[in-house]
N, C-alpha and C positions, 0 to 999 in steps of 0.2 A: 748123522743126523737128528737132534730131538724130536718129536712130536713138537710141534707147535713151531718150532725153529724155522721162521717163513721166510721167502724172499724179500727183497726192501722194496719193492712194486707192493705186494701183497699188506705189509706193515703199514707203508704211508698209508693207507685207506682207513687205517685203526685210529693213526697218528691224528688223522683229523677229528675223528669220531670222540676220543678220550680228551686232548686237550684243546678244549672250549676256546681258549685265547686262540689259538691258531688261525690265521686267514688262509685259504687255499691258495693264496702267492707266497705264505711260509710254508707250508708241506711242499710248494711242487718246487721247493726249489731246488737247482740243479747242484749234483754232487761233486765237487773238483775234487781232483787230484790232492792228497795232506801234503802240506809243504812239510818241510826240513822241525819238526818240533821240538821245542825245547824242554820241555815237560813229556815223560814216557808214556806208554800204554797200559800199561801190566800190573799196578800195583798189587804188592802180595802174590805174585802168580795168581790173580785171581780167576777162578772158572766156573764152572755150574756147580754151585752147591762143596765145590771144592775147600779143603784147606785151604787159612790164608798166611803166606809167612812172607813177610819184609825180606827185603836184602840187606844185607850186614849189618849196619849200626839204625837204619831207617827204623821207621815205627809206622804203624796205620792210625787212621780214623775213617769214621765214616758217617755221612749228613744226609739227611731225609728235608727237603727244605721246600718240598713244590715240584715243578714242570722240571727232572734232573737233566735236562740240555743246557739249560742257565746256568745250573750250579755247579755245573762240570766246568763250565767255562771262565766262571769266576776265580774256583779255587785254581787254573792253570794258572792263571795269571797272578798267584800268590809265592811270592820266591822263597824258595826253601821246600817246596812243593815237587817229588821228585817224579809221580805218575799217578795218572787219577782213568777211573774207570765209573762207566752207570752201571748200576742192577736194580735186582730188588731184594728185599732185604725186612724184616717182620714178619715175617707170616707163616701161616701154618699147612702150608700144602709145600711140597717138592718138587714140584714143576711148572715155577711160575714162566709165561712169557706175557708179551707187553698186552696182547687180545685179552690175554685169561686174566690179569692184575686190571685192566679197566674193566672188568664187569663189577668190581669190589667184592668177590667172593675168596680170594684168596689169601687177603692181610697183608698183602706185602705194599711196601712203600717204594716208592721210586728214589732211590737211594746213589751219592755219589762216595765211593771207594778212594779212600785218599793216602797216597805214602809221601809223607813228608820227612826230612833231614831235619832231627829236634837241635843240630847242632846251629842251624840254618833259621828256622823255624820253630818257638814252640808252640805246644798243643795248644795252651791257650789263647795265641793269637790265632789260631784258624777257628776257636771259638767266635772268638770277635768278629771274624770275617762269617762265620755263621750267623751271627745275631745281626749284623748290618745290612746283607744281601738279601733277606726276605723279611715277614712280618707273623714273628712267633705268635702274635694272638691268636692269628687267626685259625681257628679250631678244622682241622680236616679239610683243608686246600689254602690255595694262593691266589688270590684274585680270582678272575673267573673260572679257575680249575679248581674246579670239588669233586672232593671224596676221599675215603679214608688214604688212597693213593700218592696223594701229595699232603698226607699231614708231616706237618715238624717232627724232626726226632733227632737227638745227638745218639749215635750208638757207638757204646764204649767197648774198649777191648781190653782193658785191667782196670785193677782198682784206683791206681794214679790217676787214668783219664775222668772215672767215674766220679772220683772227687772234686777236681779240677771243673769236669762240667756243672757238677753240681754248685760250686760256688762261683761257677761264673752267669750262670741260671738267675740265682739271688741279687748277683749284682746288676743284672741287665735288668729284672725287676723292678728294680727301684727307680731305673731312667720312663717307665712304661705306664701310664693310667691303666690299660687293662689286663687282666691275669694272664701271665704268656700259659700259650696252650701246649709247648714243645714237652715231647715227653722223653724221656733219659732210660737207655736199657741198654743189655749188657747185646755188643753183637753176636748174632748167632750166623746161620747159613748166608752166603752173600751168593746170588746167582747172576752171574754178568748177563749185561742185556743185550738184544741181538744187535749185530755189528753197525744196523744203520742209524742207530740212537747213538755209538760213540765217538766222542768228541763235536759232537754236529755243527756244535757253532762255528769249530775251527774248521771242519772240512769243507760246511757250504756259505762260510761268512753269513749266514742268517742267522738272525740274533730273536727268533720266535719266542724264546720265552726269558725276557729279559729280567731282569737282579735289577733291585733297589737302587744301585749305583752305578756307577761307569766301573766297569771290571778293569781299567787300566789306573784304577785308584786303590786297586788292592794289595 
């Protein structure tokens, strides 16, 4: 076990302190046995900073849009998404854990890694979902969750994704009165978050980090 990868009940105490929008009822929700999930939980063979490799013809995408519990729940409802996992990306340290990221000293953002089948869902559609589920004009936060760990980012895996993300951002800006704060940057190391955070909404039935639209509409 890596230093700082602590047991779920300890992480729970940090969750209440880091996610300001969570009530005590949200964070104390009982953990239920996961049902048979139609979407997998191991995108790109995600690990703790290990290389990411999608399966077969699948591709990878990654998004930061605030609290990763709700963002992951949203992408798991998108047809064509094969697997998801939550973790930390975009930072400058090699040992991020939830409690360290919450100090705002590691530079990491709460990130959802998505493996998708491009024959079923194009990358451009994932970008449309990204804009739809959060407020991209808020800097370093979403709603009451404030800090650089909640900043809005599209992490790109290649030049094709970078071009698509740039075009999508420019198109989205035309519909918004305020400037978009979302950053576009190449994907670096992805550090999978603690087990407590994985598929949180799906496991617990708690939507402590709601997104801006009904996930069933995605």
